[in-house]
N, C-alpha and C positions, 0 to 999 in steps of 0.2 A: 114200594119198589123193592124187588128182591135182588138177589145177587146176579151178576153177570154170568152168562152161560159158562160153565166150566170152573168158575171161581169157587173155592171151598174155603171154609174157615174151621179150624180145630181150636177148641178152648184148651189152653195149657194149664196144667195143674202143678203149682209149686208143692213140693213135698219137704216140709220143714222137720227138723229134729234138734236136738240140743247142741249139735255141732254147726248148723247152718241149713241150708236147703238145696234141693235138687229139683230140676224141672226138665223132663223129657220134651224134646221139641218135635222131632219127626222120627218115626219107626218104620222099618220095612214092612211090618204087618198092619200099619195104619190103612184105613180106607182111602185117605187122602194121598198116600204114597204112590208114586209112579215109577220112578228109578232114580239112581244116584249118578251124578256127574262130578260134583265137588261141593265143598263147603267154604264160604268165605265170610269175612266180617267187613262191613262198610260203616264208616262213622260219618254222621251228618252233623255239622256244627249248628248250634243253637240258632234258629231263626232262618237257616238257609234252605232254600228249595233246590232239590236234586230231582229234576224232572225235564222233560218226558223221555222215557226210553221204552223200547219193546224189542222182542225177539221173534224171529220167524220160525224157530225150531224149538228152543228150550222152554221149559216151564220153570218158573221160579217159586220158591217157598220162603216167605219172609217171616221172621220173627224178631221183635225188638226185645233185646236182652238187658238194656240199660237206657233209662230215660223214657221219653215218650215221642211218638212220631204220628204225624198226620200223613196217612197214606191214601192216595187216590188212584183209581183205575178207570180206564176208559176203553170200552170195546170198539176196536177198529175193524173187526172182521166182517167182511162183505156179507157172508152167508149166515151170520149169527142172529138168532132170535132176539138178542139183547143188543144189537148194533146201535151204537151211539149213546148207550146208557154209562153212567158214572156210578161207581161205588166209592164210598169214602169210609175210612177207619181211623180211630184214634187208638193206637195200640202201643204197648209197652208195659212198663212195671205195674201201671194201674189197670191195664186190660191185656193180660197175657194171652195172646192167640197167635196162631200160625195162619198165614193166608197163602193159598195156592193160586198162582197167577199164570193162566194159559198163554201160549204163544199168540201174538198180535193183539194182545191187550196191553195198551200203553199204561205205564205206571210211574209214580214219582212219590217223593216223600219230603217231608219238612219236619225238622226237629222243633218240638214245641215244649214249653215249660222252661225250666231253669237249667237244664243240662243238654249236652250233645245226645244224640240218639245213636246207639250201637245196634246195628241190624245184621243179624245172621241171615245169609241167603244160602239155600241149598237147591241149586239148579239142577236139572235133570241131565245137562251136558257139561263137560269140562270146557273151560274157556279155550277157544281156538285163536292162538296168537296170529296165525297167518290169515285166517279169514274169520274175524269175529262175527258171531250172531248178535250184534249189538247195533241198534238203530236208534237215532235221537231226533227229538223235536224240541223246539224252544219251550222253556217252562210256562210261557204265556201264549203259546200257539193258538190262534184264534179259532182253528177248527175243533178244538177241545173246550167244551162249555164248563170250565171250571175256573175258580179263583182260589188262589193260595192265601188270600187276605183273611184276617181274623174277622169273623162275623159277630159284631157286638149284639147281645141279646138283652 
């Protein structure tokens, strides 16, 4: 199974030197770049599920900058060729990637491992306090065929 229509992944490259390291997350000349709205940090406590939410207008760009997160996407778009599909990513310090999440693709995340997950989001729209483009579904919504449980292998 491939990526949900419109979802893109950029592999991030840490650049180390004798002082520490730097990692570019999103550039205006990246193929994945659409436009800038704002940048914010969200922290997810270890073992907590923050899901599901979606937007009707904005596109999100997630990068985990500390810890690890299990990130899941669900395509809710009526006219999408990938409607009903799930994408799952394990991202963070051990897998530094940026995920582009289009409007009407529900998404959520859970901090995994020993630490909280620090997630940078670069949405295409600034947050509108009077009329937020933020819609929520329960973390265990039965219409989304996804389980946040650990799958023992």
